All heavy atoms as a GROMACS GRO file, in nm:
protein
  577
    1MET      N    1   2.252  -0.102   0.135
    1MET     CA    2   2.189  -0.224   0.094
    1MET      C    3   2.286  -0.340   0.117
    1MET      O    4   2.401  -0.335   0.078
    1MET     CB    5   2.153  -0.216  -0.054
    1MET     CG    6   2.080  -0.335  -0.104
    1MET     SD    7   2.016  -0.302  -0.268
    1MET     CE    8   2.052  -0.457  -0.343
    2SER      N    9   2.237  -0.442   0.183
    2SER     CA   10   2.323  -0.557   0.211
    2SER      C   11   2.325  -0.650   0.090
    2SER      O   12   2.230  -0.658   0.013
    2SER     CB   13   2.273  -0.631   0.334
    2SER     OG   14   2.150  -0.691   0.308
    3HIS      N   15   2.436  -0.721   0.077
    3HIS     CA   16   2.449  -0.815  -0.034
    3HIS      C   17   2.423  -0.958   0.011
    3HIS      O   18   2.430  -1.049  -0.069
    3HIS     CB   19   2.589  -0.804  -0.095
    3HIS     CG   20   2.612  -0.671  -0.159
    3HIS    ND1   21   2.552  -0.634  -0.276
    3HIS    CD2   22   2.685  -0.565  -0.120
    3HIS    CE1   23   2.589  -0.511  -0.307
    3HIS    NE2   24   2.670  -0.467  -0.213
    4GLU      N   25   2.396  -0.974   0.140
    4GLU     CA   26   2.366  -1.106   0.193
    4GLU      C   27   2.215  -1.126   0.195
    4GLU      O   28   2.141  -1.037   0.234
    4GLU     CB   29   2.420  -1.119   0.334
    4GLU     CG   30   2.570  -1.102   0.343
    4GLU     CD   31   2.617  -1.099   0.486
    4GLU    OE1   32   2.542  -1.143   0.575
    4GLU    OE2   33   2.729  -1.054   0.508
    5PRO      N   34   2.168  -1.243   0.155
    5PRO     CA   35   2.024  -1.267   0.162
    5PRO      C   36   1.977  -1.274   0.308
    5PRO      O   37   2.050  -1.320   0.395
    5PRO     CB   38   2.006  -1.401   0.092
    5PRO     CG   39   2.141  -1.459   0.075
    5PRO     CD   40   2.242  -1.354   0.099
    6ASN      N   41   1.859  -1.227   0.331
    6ASN     CA   42   1.801  -1.240   0.464
    6ASN      C   43   1.653  -1.272   0.450
    6ASN      O   44   1.594  -1.258   0.344
    6ASN     CB   45   1.825  -1.113   0.548
    6ASN     CG   46   1.759  -0.991   0.490
    6ASN    OD1   47   1.640  -0.993   0.460
    6ASN    ND2   48   1.835  -0.884   0.474
    7TRP      N   49   1.594  -1.316   0.558
    7TRP     CA   50   1.454  -1.360   0.557
    7TRP      C   51   1.356  -1.245   0.545
    7TRP      O   52   1.243  -1.264   0.504
    7TRP     CB   53   1.425  -1.440   0.684
    7TRP     CG   54   1.439  -1.358   0.809
    7TRP    CD1   55   1.552  -1.343   0.884
    7TRP    CD2   56   1.339  -1.278   0.870
    7TRP    NE1   57   1.528  -1.258   0.988
    7TRP    CE2   58   1.397  -1.217   0.984
    7TRP    CE3   59   1.206  -1.252   0.842
    7TRP    CZ2   60   1.328  -1.131   1.066
    7TRP    CZ3   61   1.136  -1.167   0.927
    7TRP    CH2   62   1.196  -1.108   1.037
    8ARG      N   63   1.398  -1.121   0.580
    8ARG     CA   64   1.305  -1.009   0.580
    8ARG      C   65   1.258  -0.969   0.440
    8ARG      O   66   1.146  -0.922   0.425
    8ARG     CB   67   1.369  -0.889   0.650
    8ARG     CG   68   1.378  -0.903   0.799
    8ARG     CD   69   1.434  -0.778   0.864
    8ARG     NE   70   1.558  -0.733   0.805
    8ARG     CZ   71   1.679  -0.775   0.842
    8ARG    NH1   72   1.691  -0.862   0.938
    8ARG    NH2   73   1.786  -0.730   0.783
    9ILE      N   74   1.339  -0.989   0.339
    9ILE     CA   75   1.300  -0.947   0.204
    9ILE      C   76   1.185  -1.032   0.149
    9ILE      O   77   1.081  -0.977   0.110
    9ILE     CB   78   1.422  -0.943   0.110
    9ILE    CG1   79   1.516  -0.831   0.156
    9ILE    CG2   80   1.378  -0.922  -0.034
    9ILE    CD1   81   1.646  -0.822   0.080
   10PRO      N   82   1.195  -1.165   0.146
   10PRO     CA   83   1.079  -1.240   0.095
   10PRO      C   84   0.956  -1.229   0.185
   10PRO      O   85   0.843  -1.219   0.135
   10PRO     CB   86   1.129  -1.385   0.087
   10PRO     CG   87   1.258  -1.390   0.159
   10PRO     CD   88   1.310  -1.252   0.170
   11VAL      N   89   0.978  -1.228   0.316
   11VAL     CA   90   0.864  -1.213   0.408
   11VAL      C   91   0.802  -1.075   0.391
   11VAL      O   92   0.680  -1.060   0.388
   11VAL     CB   93   0.908  -1.238   0.554
   11VAL    CG1   94   0.800  -1.198   0.651
   11VAL    CG2   95   0.947  -1.382   0.573
   12GLY      N   96   0.886  -0.973   0.378
   12GLY     CA   97   0.836  -0.837   0.357
   12GLY      C   98   0.757  -0.823   0.228
   12GLY      O   99   0.655  -0.755   0.224
   13MET      N  100   0.803  -0.888   0.123
   13MET     CA  101   0.730  -0.883  -0.004
   13MET      C  102   0.593  -0.950   0.008
   13MET      O  103   0.494  -0.901  -0.044
   13MET     CB  104   0.811  -0.949  -0.116
   13MET     CG  105   0.932  -0.868  -0.158
   13MET     SD  106   0.893  -0.699  -0.208
   13MET     CE  107   0.794  -0.728  -0.350
   14LEU      N  108   0.588  -1.063   0.079
   14LEU     CA  109   0.460  -1.130   0.100
   14LEU      C  110   0.365  -1.044   0.184
   14LEU      O  111   0.246  -1.034   0.154
   14LEU     CB  112   0.482  -1.266   0.166
   14LEU     CG  113   0.550  -1.371   0.079
   14LEU    CD1  114   0.580  -1.497   0.160
   14LEU    CD2  115   0.467  -1.403  -0.044
   15ILE      N  116   0.419  -0.981   0.288
   15ILE     CA  117   0.338  -0.892   0.371
   15ILE      C  118   0.289  -0.774   0.289
   15ILE      O  119   0.172  -0.735   0.298
   15ILE     CB  120   0.418  -0.844   0.494
   15ILE    CG1  121   0.443  -0.960   0.589
   15ILE    CG2  122   0.346  -0.730   0.565
   15ILE    CD1  123   0.540  -0.929   0.701
   16LEU      N  124   0.377  -0.717   0.206
   16LEU     CA  125   0.339  -0.604   0.122
   16LEU      C  126   0.229  -0.643   0.023
   16LEU      O  127   0.128  -0.571   0.008
   16LEU     CB  128   0.461  -0.551   0.047
   16LEU     CG  129   0.440  -0.432  -0.044
   16LEU    CD1  130   0.396  -0.310   0.036
   16LEU    CD2  131   0.566  -0.400  -0.120
   17LEU      N  132   0.244  -0.756  -0.042
   17LEU     CA  133   0.141  -0.801  -0.137
   17LEU      C  134   0.009  -0.832  -0.068
   17LEU      O  135  -0.098  -0.797  -0.119
   17LEU     CB  136   0.190  -0.924  -0.213
   17LEU     CG  137   0.300  -0.900  -0.316
   17LEU    CD1  138   0.352  -1.032  -0.371
   17LEU    CD2  139   0.249  -0.812  -0.428
   18ALA      N  140   0.016  -0.895   0.049
   18ALA     CA  141  -0.106  -0.924   0.123
   18ALA      C  142  -0.174  -0.796   0.170
   18ALA      O  143  -0.296  -0.780   0.157
   18ALA     CB  144  -0.075  -1.014   0.242
   19GLY      N  145  -0.096  -0.703   0.222
   19GLY     CA  146  -0.152  -0.576   0.269
   19GLY      C  147  -0.214  -0.495   0.157
   19GLY      O  148  -0.324  -0.440   0.173
   20LEU      N  149  -0.147  -0.488   0.044
   20LEU     CA  150  -0.202  -0.414  -0.070
   20LEU      C  151  -0.327  -0.481  -0.125
   20LEU      O  152  -0.420  -0.413  -0.168
   20LEU     CB  153  -0.097  -0.400  -0.180
   20LEU     CG  154   0.009  -0.296  -0.156
   20LEU    CD1  155   0.113  -0.300  -0.267
   20LEU    CD2  156  -0.050  -0.158  -0.145
   21SER      N  157  -0.329  -0.614  -0.122
   21SER     CA  158  -0.448  -0.685  -0.169
   21SER      C  159  -0.568  -0.656  -0.079
   21SER      O  160  -0.679  -0.629  -0.129
   21SER     CB  161  -0.422  -0.835  -0.172
   21SER     OG  162  -0.322  -0.865  -0.264
   22VAL      N  163  -0.547  -0.660   0.050
   22VAL     CA  164  -0.655  -0.629   0.144
   22VAL      C  165  -0.701  -0.485   0.126
   22VAL      O  166  -0.821  -0.456   0.121
   22VAL     CB  167  -0.611  -0.657   0.289
   22VAL    CG1  168  -0.711  -0.601   0.389
   22VAL    CG2  169  -0.591  -0.805   0.310
   23TYR      N  170  -0.605  -0.392   0.116
   23TYR     CA  171  -0.638  -0.251   0.097
   23TYR      C  172  -0.718  -0.231  -0.032
   23TYR      O  173  -0.821  -0.162  -0.031
   23TYR     CB  174  -0.508  -0.169   0.093
   23TYR     CG  175  -0.527  -0.022   0.072
   23TYR    CD1  176  -0.580   0.058   0.173
   23TYR    CD2  177  -0.492   0.040  -0.048
   23TYR    CE1  178  -0.596   0.194   0.155
   23TYR    CE2  179  -0.508   0.175  -0.066
   23TYR     CZ  180  -0.561   0.252   0.035
   23TYR     OH  181  -0.578   0.386   0.016
   24ALA      N  182  -0.674  -0.293  -0.140
   24ALA     CA  183  -0.745  -0.278  -0.268
   24ALA      C  184  -0.886  -0.336  -0.262
   24ALA      O  185  -0.981  -0.278  -0.315
   24ALA     CB  186  -0.665  -0.345  -0.379
   25MET      N  187  -0.899  -0.451  -0.195
   25MET     CA  188  -1.033  -0.511  -0.183
   25MET      C  189  -1.126  -0.424  -0.099
   25MET      O  190  -1.245  -0.411  -0.132
   25MET     CB  191  -1.023  -0.651  -0.124
   25MET     CG  192  -0.972  -0.753  -0.223
   25MET     SD  193  -0.980  -0.920  -0.159
   25MET     CE  194  -0.822  -0.934  -0.080
   26LEU      N  195  -1.074  -0.365   0.007
   26LEU     CA  196  -1.156  -0.276   0.090
   26LEU      C  197  -1.200  -0.153   0.011
   26LEU      O  198  -1.316  -0.111   0.019
   26LEU     CB  199  -1.081  -0.235   0.216
   26LEU     CG  200  -1.064  -0.343   0.322
   26LEU    CD1  201  -0.970  -0.295   0.432
   26LEU    CD2  202  -1.198  -0.384   0.378
   27ILE      N  203  -1.107  -0.095  -0.063
   27ILE     CA  204  -1.140   0.022  -0.144
   27ILE      C  205  -1.243  -0.015  -0.251
   27ILE      O  206  -1.343   0.055  -0.271
   27ILE     CB  207  -1.013   0.081  -0.209
   27ILE    CG1  208  -0.917   0.132  -0.103
   27ILE    CG2  209  -1.049   0.193  -0.307
   27ILE    CD1  210  -0.970   0.240  -0.012
   28ALA      N  211  -1.220  -0.126  -0.319
   28ALA     CA  212  -1.312  -0.168  -0.426
   28ALA      C  213  -1.449  -0.206  -0.371
   28ALA      O  214  -1.550  -0.191  -0.440
   28ALA     CB  215  -1.252  -0.286  -0.502
   29ARG      N  216  -1.453  -0.252  -0.248
   29ARG     CA  217  -1.581  -0.295  -0.189
   29ARG      C  218  -1.663  -0.177  -0.137
   29ARG      O  219  -1.784  -0.170  -0.158
   29ARG     CB  220  -1.553  -0.394  -0.075
   29ARG     CG  221  -1.669  -0.427   0.014
   29ARG     CD  222  -1.773  -0.510  -0.062
   29ARG     NE  223  -1.881  -0.549   0.026
   29ARG     CZ  224  -2.001  -0.491   0.025
   29ARG    NH1  225  -2.027  -0.394  -0.058
   29ARG    NH2  226  -2.095  -0.532   0.107
   30TYR      N  227  -1.599  -0.083  -0.068
   30TYR     CA  228  -1.674   0.020   0.002
   30TYR      C  229  -1.680   0.156  -0.066
   30TYR      O  230  -1.775   0.230  -0.047
   30TYR     CB  231  -1.620   0.036   0.145
   30TYR     CG  232  -1.643  -0.088   0.227
   30TYR    CD1  233  -1.538  -0.170   0.262
   30TYR    CD2  234  -1.771  -0.122   0.267
   30TYR    CE1  235  -1.560  -0.285   0.337
   30TYR    CE2  236  -1.795  -0.236   0.342
   30TYR     CZ  237  -1.689  -0.316   0.377
   30TYR     OH  238  -1.713  -0.430   0.450
   31MET      N  239  -1.580   0.192  -0.143
   31MET     CA  240  -1.578   0.326  -0.201
   31MET      C  241  -1.684   0.350  -0.308
   31MET      O  242  -1.743   0.458  -0.312
   31MET     CB  243  -1.439   0.360  -0.255
   31MET     CG  244  -1.337   0.384  -0.146
   31MET     SD  245  -1.391   0.497  -0.016
   31MET     CE  246  -1.389   0.651  -0.100
   32PRO      N  247  -1.714   0.256  -0.397
   32PRO     CA  248  -1.818   0.284  -0.497
   32PRO      C  249  -1.953   0.316  -0.434
   32PRO      O  250  -2.026   0.402  -0.484
   32PRO     CB  251  -1.825   0.156  -0.579
   32PRO     CG  252  -1.692   0.095  -0.566
   32PRO     CD  253  -1.647   0.127  -0.426
   33GLY      N  254  -1.984   0.253  -0.323
   33GLY     CA  255  -2.110   0.282  -0.256
   33GLY      C  256  -2.112   0.419  -0.192
   33GLY      O  257  -2.217   0.483  -0.182
   34LEU      N  258  -1.996   0.466  -0.149
   34LEU     CA  259  -1.988   0.596  -0.083
   34LEU      C  260  -1.982   0.712  -0.181
   34LEU      O  261  -2.042   0.817  -0.158
   34LEU     CB  262  -1.864   0.601   0.009
   34LEU     CG  263  -1.866   0.507   0.129
   34LEU    CD1  264  -1.732   0.510   0.200
   34LEU    CD2  265  -1.978   0.546   0.224
   35ILE      N  266  -1.905   0.696  -0.289
   35ILE     CA  267  -1.885   0.809  -0.380
   35ILE      C  268  -1.939   0.783  -0.520
   35ILE      O  269  -1.914   0.860  -0.612
   35ILE     CB  270  -1.736   0.849  -0.388
   35ILE    CG1  271  -1.653   0.739  -0.453
   35ILE    CG2  272  -1.681   0.884  -0.252
   35ILE    CD1  273  -1.511   0.781  -0.482
   36GLY      N  274  -2.015   0.676  -0.537
   36GLY     CA  275  -2.066   0.638  -0.669
   36GLY      C  276  -2.155   0.743  -0.734
   36GLY      O  277  -2.160   0.753  -0.856
   37GLY      N  278  -2.223   0.824  -0.655
   37GLY     CA  279  -2.312   0.924  -0.712
   37GLY      C  280  -2.246   1.059  -0.735
   37GLY      O  281  -2.309   1.151  -0.785
   38TRP      N  282  -2.120   1.071  -0.697
   38TRP     CA  283  -2.049   1.197  -0.714
   38TRP      C  284  -2.012   1.219  -0.861
   38TRP      O  285  -2.010   1.128  -0.942
   38TRP     CB  286  -1.922   1.198  -0.633
   38TRP     CG  287  -1.942   1.193  -0.484
   38TRP    CD1  288  -2.058   1.175  -0.416
   38TRP    CD2  289  -1.840   1.204  -0.385
   38TRP    NE1  290  -2.035   1.173  -0.281
   38TRP    CE2  291  -1.902   1.191  -0.259
   38TRP    CE3  292  -1.703   1.222  -0.389
   38TRP    CZ2  293  -1.831   1.198  -0.140
   38TRP    CZ3  294  -1.633   1.229  -0.270
   38TRP    CH2  295  -1.696   1.218  -0.149
   39HIS      N  296  -1.977   1.342  -0.892
   39HIS     CA  297  -1.929   1.376  -1.026
   39HIS      C  298  -1.798   1.301  -1.052
   39HIS      O  299  -1.719   1.278  -0.961
   39HIS     CB  300  -1.906   1.528  -1.035
   39HIS     CG  301  -1.880   1.574  -1.174
   39HIS    ND1  302  -1.755   1.574  -1.229
   39HIS    CD2  303  -1.964   1.622  -1.270
   39HIS    CE1  304  -1.760   1.620  -1.353
   39HIS    NE2  305  -1.888   1.650  -1.380
   40VAL      N  306  -1.774   1.263  -1.176
   40VAL     CA  307  -1.660   1.181  -1.212
   40VAL      C  308  -1.527   1.248  -1.176
   40VAL      O  309  -1.430   1.179  -1.142
   40VAL     CB  310  -1.667   1.140  -1.361
   40VAL    CG1  311  -1.642   1.261  -1.451
   40VAL    CG2  312  -1.569   1.029  -1.391
   41VAL      N  313  -1.519   1.378  -1.180
   41VAL     CA  314  -1.394   1.449  -1.146
   41VAL      C  315  -1.362   1.428  -0.998
   41VAL      O  316  -1.247   1.400  -0.962
   41VAL     CB  317  -1.405   1.600  -1.179
   41VAL    CG1  318  -1.284   1.674  -1.129
   41VAL    CG2  319  -1.422   1.619  -1.328
   42PHE      N  320  -1.462   1.438  -0.912
   42PHE     CA  321  -1.439   1.418  -0.769
   42PHE      C  322  -1.404   1.272  -0.739
   42PHE      O  323  -1.318   1.245  -0.654
   42PHE     CB  324  -1.561   1.462  -0.688
   42PHE     CG  325  -1.591   1.608  -0.700
   42PHE    CD1  326  -1.716   1.650  -0.742
   42PHE    CD2  327  -1.495   1.703  -0.672
   42PHE    CE1  328  -1.743   1.785  -0.755
   42PHE    CE2  329  -1.520   1.838  -0.684
   42PHE     CZ  330  -1.646   1.879  -0.726
   43GLN      N  331  -1.468   1.180  -0.808
   43GLN     CA  332  -1.435   1.039  -0.791
   43GLN      C  333  -1.290   1.012  -0.831
   43GLN      O  334  -1.218   0.939  -0.764
   43GLN     CB  335  -1.527   0.952  -0.875
   43GLN     CG  336  -1.668   0.943  -0.824
   43GLN     CD  337  -1.750   0.846  -0.906
   43GLN    OE1  338  -1.700   0.744  -0.950
   43GLN    NE2  339  -1.877   0.878  -0.926
   44THR      N  340  -1.248   1.073  -0.941
   44THR     CA  341  -1.112   1.055  -0.989
   44THR      C  342  -1.011   1.105  -0.887
   44THR      O  343  -0.911   1.037  -0.858
   44THR     CB  344  -1.092   1.129  -1.123
   44THR    OG1  345  -1.187   1.078  -1.218
   44THR    CG2  346  -0.951   1.110  -1.176
   45VAL      N  347  -1.037   1.220  -0.829
   45VAL     CA  348  -0.946   1.276  -0.728
   45VAL      C  349  -0.938   1.184  -0.607
   45VAL      O  350  -0.828   1.154  -0.557
   45VAL     CB  351  -0.990   1.418  -0.688
   45VAL    CG1  352  -0.912   1.468  -0.568
   45VAL    CG2  353  -0.976   1.513  -0.805
   46ILE      N  354  -1.052   1.136  -0.560
   46ILE     CA  355  -1.055   1.047  -0.444
   46ILE      C  356  -0.978   0.919  -0.474
   46ILE      O  357  -0.895   0.874  -0.393
   46ILE     CB  358  -1.200   1.014  -0.403
   46ILE    CG1  359  -1.271   1.138  -0.353
   46ILE    CG2  360  -1.204   0.902  -0.299
   46ILE    CD1  361  -1.214   1.196  -0.226
   47TYR      N  362  -1.000   0.858  -0.590
   47TYR     CA  363  -0.930   0.734  -0.623
   47TYR      C  364  -0.780   0.757  -0.643
   47TYR      O  365  -0.699   0.670  -0.611
   47TYR     CB  366  -0.992   0.667  -0.745
   47TYR     CG  367  -1.118   0.592  -0.712
   47TYR    CD1  368  -1.239   0.627  -0.770
   47TYR    CD2  369  -1.118   0.486  -0.621
   47TYR    CE1  370  -1.356   0.558  -0.738
   47TYR    CE2  371  -1.233   0.417  -0.590
   47TYR     CZ  372  -1.352   0.454  -0.649
   47TYR     OH  373  -1.466   0.386  -0.618
   48LEU      N  374  -0.741   0.873  -0.696
   48LEU     CA  375  -0.598   0.904  -0.707
   48LEU      C  376  -0.534   0.916  -0.569
   48LEU      O  377  -0.424   0.864  -0.546
   48LEU     CB  378  -0.578   1.033  -0.786
   48LEU     CG  379  -0.590   1.021  -0.937
   48LEU    CD1  380  -0.585   1.160  -1.002
   48LEU    CD2  381  -0.481   0.933  -0.992
   49VAL      N  382  -0.600   0.985  -0.479
   49VAL     CA  383  -0.548   0.999  -0.342
   49VAL      C  384  -0.538   0.862  -0.275
   49VAL      O  385  -0.436   0.828  -0.215
   49VAL     CB  386  -0.636   1.095  -0.259
   49VAL    CG1  387  -0.600   1.090  -0.112
   49VAL    CG2  388  -0.624   1.238  -0.313
   50LEU      N  389  -0.644   0.782  -0.286
   50LEU     CA  390  -0.642   0.649  -0.226
   50LEU      C  391  -0.539   0.558  -0.292
   50LEU      O  392  -0.483   0.469  -0.227
   50LEU     CB  393  -0.781   0.586  -0.234
   50LEU     CG  394  -0.886   0.649  -0.145
   50LEU    CD1  395  -1.024   0.593  -0.177
   50LEU    CD2  396  -0.852   0.630   0.001
   51GLY      N  397  -0.513   0.580  -0.420
   51GLY     CA  398  -0.412   0.501  -0.489
   51GLY      C  399  -0.270   0.537  -0.451
   51GLY      O  400  -0.178   0.457  -0.468
   52LEU      N  401  -0.251   0.656  -0.398
   52LEU     CA  402  -0.117   0.701  -0.357
   52LEU      C  403  -0.094   0.693  -0.207
   52LEU      O  404   0.020   0.689  -0.162
   52LEU     CB  405  -0.094   0.845  -0.404
   52LEU     CG  406  -0.090   0.864  -0.555
   52LEU    CD1  407  -0.083   1.012  -0.589
   52LEU    CD2  408   0.028   0.790  -0.616
   53ILE      N  409  -0.200   0.687  -0.128
   53ILE     CA  410  -0.186   0.695   0.017
   53ILE      C  411  -0.112   0.575   0.076
   53ILE      O  412  -0.047   0.586   0.179
   53ILE     CB  413  -0.324   0.714   0.084
   53ILE    CG1  414  -0.309   0.780   0.218
   53ILE    CG2  415  -0.399   0.585   0.094
   53ILE    CD1  416  -0.438   0.836   0.271
   54TRP      N  417  -0.116   0.461   0.010
   54TRP     CA  418  -0.046   0.344   0.061
   54TRP      C  419   0.105   0.361   0.055
   54TRP      O  420   0.180   0.288   0.120
   54TRP     CB  421  -0.088   0.217  -0.013
   54TRP     CG  422  -0.047   0.214  -0.157
   54TRP    CD1  423  -0.116   0.262  -0.262
   54TRP    CD2  424   0.075   0.160  -0.209
   54TRP    NE1  425  -0.047   0.242  -0.378
   54TRP    CE2  426   0.071   0.180  -0.348
   54TRP    CE3  427   0.186   0.099  -0.152
   54TRP    CZ2  428   0.176   0.139  -0.430
   54TRP    CZ3  429   0.290   0.059  -0.235
   54TRP    CH2  430   0.284   0.079  -0.372
   55LEU      N  431   0.154   0.460  -0.020
   55LEU     CA  432   0.297   0.484  -0.030
   55LEU      C  433   0.356   0.549   0.096
   55LEU      O  434   0.477   0.542   0.117
   55LEU     CB  435   0.327   0.573  -0.150
   55LEU     CG  436   0.300   0.512  -0.287
   55LEU    CD1  437   0.310   0.619  -0.394
   55LEU    CD2  438   0.395   0.399  -0.314
   56LEU      N  439   0.271   0.610   0.179
   56LEU     CA  440   0.321   0.681   0.296
   56LEU      C  441   0.404   0.593   0.390
   56LEU      O  442   0.513   0.633   0.429
   56LEU     CB  443   0.205   0.747   0.371
   56LEU     CG  444   0.135   0.860   0.295
   56LEU    CD1  445   0.015   0.910   0.374
   56LEU    CD2  446   0.230   0.973   0.266
   57PRO      N  447   0.359   0.474   0.430
   57PRO     CA  448   0.442   0.394   0.520
   57PRO      C  449   0.547   0.309   0.448
   57PRO      O  450   0.623   0.236   0.512
   57PRO     CB  451   0.340   0.303   0.589
   57PRO     CG  452   0.233   0.286   0.488
   57PRO     CD  453   0.225   0.419   0.414
   58LEU      N  454   0.555   0.319   0.317
   58LEU     CA  455   0.641   0.229   0.240
   58LEU      C  456   0.790   0.252   0.269
   58LEU      O  457   0.866   0.156   0.275
   58LEU     CB  458   0.613   0.245   0.091
   58LEU     CG  459   0.672   0.139   0.001
   58LEU    CD1  460   0.621   0.001   0.039
   58LEU    CD2  461   0.638   0.167  -0.144
   59LYS      N  462   0.834   0.375   0.289
   59LYS     CA  463   0.977   0.402   0.312
   59LYS      C  464   1.026   0.329   0.437
   59LYS      O  465   1.128   0.260   0.433
   59LYS     CB  466   1.001   0.552   0.326
   59LYS     CG  467   1.145   0.586   0.352
   59LYS     CD  468   1.166   0.734   0.368
   59LYS     CE  469   1.310   0.763   0.403
   59LYS     NZ  470   1.333   0.904   0.427
   60ARG      N  471   0.953   0.342   0.546
   60ARG     CA  472   0.994   0.276   0.670
   60ARG      C  473   0.991   0.124   0.654
   60ARG      O  474   1.076   0.054   0.708
   60ARG     CB  475   0.906   0.320   0.785
   60ARG     CG  476   0.932   0.464   0.824
   60ARG     CD  477   0.845   0.512   0.935
   60ARG     NE  478   0.849   0.420   1.048
   60ARG     CZ  479   0.771   0.432   1.153
   60ARG    NH1  480   0.683   0.528   1.160
   60ARG    NH2  481   0.780   0.346   1.252
   61PHE      N  482   0.892   0.074   0.583
   61PHE     CA  483   0.880  -0.070   0.561
   61PHE      C  484   0.998  -0.122   0.479
   61PHE      O  485   1.055  -0.226   0.511
   61PHE     CB  486   0.747  -0.100   0.491
   61PHE     CG  487   0.718  -0.246   0.479
   61PHE    CD1  488   0.685  -0.321   0.590
   61PHE    CD2  489   0.724  -0.309   0.355
   61PHE    CE1  490   0.658  -0.456   0.578
   61PHE    CE2  491   0.696  -0.443   0.343
   61PHE     CZ  492   0.663  -0.517   0.455
   62LEU      N  493   1.038  -0.049   0.375
   62LEU     CA  494   1.151  -0.092   0.293
   62LEU      C  495   1.282  -0.085   0.370
   62LEU      O  496   1.370  -0.170   0.352
   62LEU     CB  497   1.159  -0.007   0.165
   62LEU     CG  498   1.046  -0.032   0.065
   62LEU    CD1  499   1.059   0.065  -0.052
   62LEU    CD2  500   1.043  -0.175   0.018
   63ILE      N  501   1.297   0.015   0.457
   63ILE     CA  502   1.416   0.022   0.542
   63ILE      C  503   1.422  -0.100   0.632
   63ILE      O  504   1.528  -0.162   0.649
   63ILE     CB  505   1.417   0.153   0.624
   63ILE    CG1  506   1.444   0.272   0.533
   63ILE    CG2  507   1.521   0.147   0.736
   63ILE    CD1  508   1.427   0.406   0.599
   64TRP      N  509   1.309  -0.138   0.690
   64TRP     CA  510   1.306  -0.258   0.774
   64TRP      C  511   1.343  -0.382   0.693
   64TRP      O  512   1.419  -0.467   0.739
   64TRP     CB  513   1.167  -0.275   0.837
   64TRP     CG  514   1.156  -0.406   0.907
   64TRP    CD1  515   1.202  -0.436   1.031
   64TRP    CD2  516   1.099  -0.526   0.853
   64TRP    NE1  517   1.176  -0.569   1.058
   64TRP    CE2  518   1.114  -0.627   0.952
   64TRP    CE3  519   1.037  -0.558   0.732
   64TRP    CZ2  520   1.068  -0.756   0.932
   64TRP    CZ3  521   0.992  -0.688   0.714
   64TRP    CH2  522   1.008  -0.785   0.813
   65MET      N  523   1.290  -0.393   0.573
   65MET     CA  524   1.319  -0.510   0.490
   65MET      C  525   1.468  -0.522   0.460
   65MET      O  526   1.523  -0.630   0.460
   65MET     CB  527   1.241  -0.505   0.360
   65MET     CG  528   1.097  -0.546   0.372
   65MET     SD  529   1.002  -0.524   0.219
   65MET     CE  530   1.100  -0.610   0.099
   66GLU      N  531   1.533  -0.410   0.433
   66GLU     CA  532   1.673  -0.413   0.394
   66GLU      C  533   1.768  -0.426   0.514
   66GLU      O  534   1.867  -0.497   0.507
   66GLU     CB  535   1.709  -0.286   0.317
   66GLU     CG  536   1.659  -0.287   0.175
   66GLU     CD  537   1.729  -0.393   0.091
   66GLU    OE1  538   1.850  -0.416   0.111
   66GLU    OE2  539   1.661  -0.452   0.007
   67SER      N  540   1.738  -0.356   0.623
   67SER     CA  541   1.837  -0.348   0.730
   67SER      C  542   1.791  -0.406   0.863
   67SER      O  543   1.874  -0.433   0.949
   67SER     CB  544   1.876  -0.202   0.751
   67SER     OG  545   1.765  -0.129   0.801
   68GLY      N  546   1.662  -0.420   0.882
   68GLY     CA  547   1.612  -0.467   1.011
   68GLY      C  548   1.588  -0.355   1.108
   68GLY      O  549   1.533  -0.378   1.216
   69ARG      N  550   1.626  -0.232   1.073
   69ARG     CA  551   1.601  -0.117   1.160
   69ARG      C  552   1.459  -0.067   1.137
   69ARG      O  553   1.401  -0.088   1.032
   69ARG     CB  554   1.700  -0.004   1.129
   69ARG     CG  555   1.841  -0.039   1.168
   69ARG     CD  556   1.937   0.074   1.136
   69ARG     NE  557   1.949   0.083   0.991
   69ARG     CZ  558   1.944   0.195   0.921
   69ARG    NH1  559   1.928   0.309   0.981
   69ARG    NH2  560   1.957   0.194   0.791
   70ARG      N  561   1.405   0.004   1.234
   70ARG     CA  562   1.269   0.054   1.223
   70ARG      C  563   1.260   0.190   1.155
   70ARG      O  564   1.156   0.230   1.110
   70ARG     CB  565   1.204   0.062   1.359
   70ARG     CG  566   1.181  -0.076   1.416
   70ARG     CD  567   1.096  -0.069   1.537
   70ARG     NE  568   1.082  -0.202   1.592
   70ARG     CZ  569   0.967  -0.262   1.608
   70ARG    NH1  570   0.857  -0.200   1.577
   70ARG    NH2  571   0.962  -0.382   1.657
   71SER      N  572   1.367   0.265   1.149
   71SER     CA  573   1.364   0.395   1.079
   71SER      C  574   1.502   0.433   1.030
   71SER      O  575   1.597   0.368   1.047
   71SER     CB  576   1.311   0.504   1.169
   71SER     OG  577   1.388   0.515   1.285
   0.00000   0.00000   0.00000
């Protein structure tokens, strides 16, 4: 972790917040219509998976924010 400020951290945070907002709006808009009639247990599993799936690219994104490297 660098101790010098760089432009990637604030820009990365804005990109992360914007991306998560778009992702959340898409999920909130389209998923209830697709799985709204399913049993509540299945809906819970789907929403848990969708709530965690955004974490998959996060490691590489955080590395880029801190160091500028892609991996």
